[in-house]
C-alpha positions in Angstrom: -0.9 102.6 121.9 -1.4 99.1 120.4 -4.8 98.8 122.0 -6.1 101.9 120.1 -6.0 100.0 116.8 -4.7 103.1 115.0 -1.8 102.2 112.7 1.2 104.4 113.1 -0.1 106.0 116.3 2.8 107.0 118.7 3.3 109.3 121.6 6.4 111.4 121.9 7.2 113.0 125.2 8.4 116.7 124.8 10.0 116.8 128.2 10.5 114.8 131.4 7.7 114.7 134.0 8.2 116.7 137.0 6.6 116.1 140.4 5.4 119.7 140.6 3.4 119.1 137.4 0.6 117.6 139.5 0.8 119.9 142.6 -1.9 122.4 141.9 -2.3 125.4 139.6 -2.5 129.2 139.9 -2.8 131.9 137.3 -2.3 135.4 138.6 -5.4 137.6 138.1 -3.0 140.3 137.2 -1.1 138.3 134.5 -1.3 139.7 130.9 -3.3 136.7 130.0 -5.9 137.3 132.7 -6.1 141.1 131.9 -6.6 140.4 128.2 -9.3 137.8 129.1 -11.1 140.2 131.5 -10.9 142.8 128.7 -12.6 140.6 126.2 -15.3 139.6 128.6 -15.9 143.2 129.7 -16.2 144.3 126.0 -18.7 141.6 125.1 -20.8 142.0 128.3 -20.5 145.7 129.0 -19.8 144.7 132.7 -16.8 144.7 134.9 -15.3 141.3 135.6 -15.2 139.9 139.1 -12.4 137.4 139.5 -13.0 134.5 141.9 -11.0 131.5 143.1 -12.1 128.3 141.3 -12.6 125.6 143.8 -13.3 122.8 141.3 -10.8 120.7 139.2 -9.6 121.8 135.8 -7.0 120.9 133.2 -5.0 123.9 134.2 -2.1 121.9 135.3 -1.8 120.0 132.0 -2.3 123.1 129.8 -0.2 125.5 131.7 2.5 123.7 133.6 3.0 121.0 131.1 2.1 122.6 127.7 2.9 126.2 128.7 -0.6 127.5 127.7 -1.9 129.9 130.4 -5.3 128.9 131.7 -8.2 130.4 133.6 -11.5 128.9 134.6 -14.5 130.5 133.0 -18.0 129.2 132.7 -21.5 130.2 131.7 -23.4 128.4 134.3 -25.9 129.8 136.7 -24.8 130.5 140.2 -25.5 127.4 142.4 -26.4 125.2 139.5 -23.1 123.4 138.7 -23.2 119.7 139.3 -26.8 119.7 140.7 -29.5 117.3 139.5 -31.1 120.2 137.6 -27.9 121.7 136.2 -28.6 123.9 133.3 -27.4 126.9 131.4 -29.5 129.6 129.7 -29.3 130.0 126.0 -28.2 133.6 126.5 -25.3 132.5 128.7 -24.4 129.7 126.2 -24.2 132.2 123.4 -22.2 134.5 125.4 -19.7 131.7 126.3 -19.3 130.9 122.7 -18.8 134.6 121.7 -16.0 134.8 124.5 -14.2 131.6 123.6 -14.4 132.5 119.9 -13.3 136.0 120.2 -10.4 135.6 122.7 -7.9 133.8 120.5 -8.2 136.5 117.9 -7.2 139.3 120.2 -4.8 137.4 122.6 -1.2 138.6 122.3 
């Protein structure tokens, strides 16, 4: 904290760390959160949503297990492009991602 150089900065722990906090993360595709997220995507794209297992790393452990915020992986990349030398996203996909991430908090219950 001192090294940050920000006067008055402090961290307050809201709860004790548990070993299971770092042991992987899973959000049921039939949870209310997932159903609502799929609905928003379907409404914005006009397509049905195909849920898949995300094999990469995310902040899901921190957001869900520690902060209590449900989490799903969603991206706008092109299939087979993630983490490649020519990784890219189309403008159309980028705009769609912005629409989804902007709309979802307004409708999530």
